[in-house]
C-alpha positions, 0 to 999 in steps of 0.5 A: 652779734650786736643785733643777737645782743639787741634781741638778747637784752631786749628779751631778756631786761622786761623778765628781770625787771618785771618778772618771768611770765610764761609766755615770754620764757615760751617765746625766748624759748622759740626764738632761741631754737628759731636761731638755732635752726636759722645758724644749722639751715645758713651753716648747711646753705653754705656747705652747698653753696661751696660745693657747688662753687667747687663743681662749676669749677671742675666744670669751667676747667673741663670746658676750658680743656675741651675748648684748648683740645678741640683747638689743637684737634682743628690745627691739626686736622687743618694741618693734615688737609692742607698737606693733603691738598698740596700732595693731591693738586700735583697729580691733580692739575697732571690727570687734568692736562692729559685729559684736556689733551686727549680731548684735543687729541680726539678733537683732531681725530674726530676732523681726521675720520671726518676728511677720510669719510668726505674722501671716501664718499668721493670715491663712491660718487666717482665709482658710482660714475664709473661704472655707468661709464663702463656700462654705457661702454659696454652696451652694443651699439644700435644696428646700422639700420643701411649702408653707411658709406665710410663706416669706421671699424668698432673698436677692440675690446682689448682697447677699451679695457686699456682706456678704462682702466687708464681712467680709473687710475687717473680718478685714484691718483686725483681723489688721494692728493 
């Protein structure tokens, strides 16, 4: 306010003392117009700044409410995930234990199957040996070439079969022990 009074007195007092000069009056009028325009611009900028301040405050409020909503959502999601992990962890642990048990059972089955295969291989080998023995027994002995003193009588086929049958049973019973 003092500034205006100073400007006014600066331009008005000389014009009263020396008379009104046309140039000075024109300058005073231009100065008055510029002052009015500055006031209008200041008023307009004040209004715009006030509107911008309100908008920025609304944006900040919306940001804060979004932040709190996200915090609540995050908390709820973490709670639900924790509950779900608790409810899923027990069945998963049970399944894991069952899978481990099945793995051990399959390992035992593999060992037992390998043992059975080994025994079958031994039986097969004994059957081959027995077959070779039978072929040897069934092969006719070479014909004698001359008179022999104290010749023995050939074995009766029934006796040979009985001996073979007994040997087979004995071999089979030994492999299963």
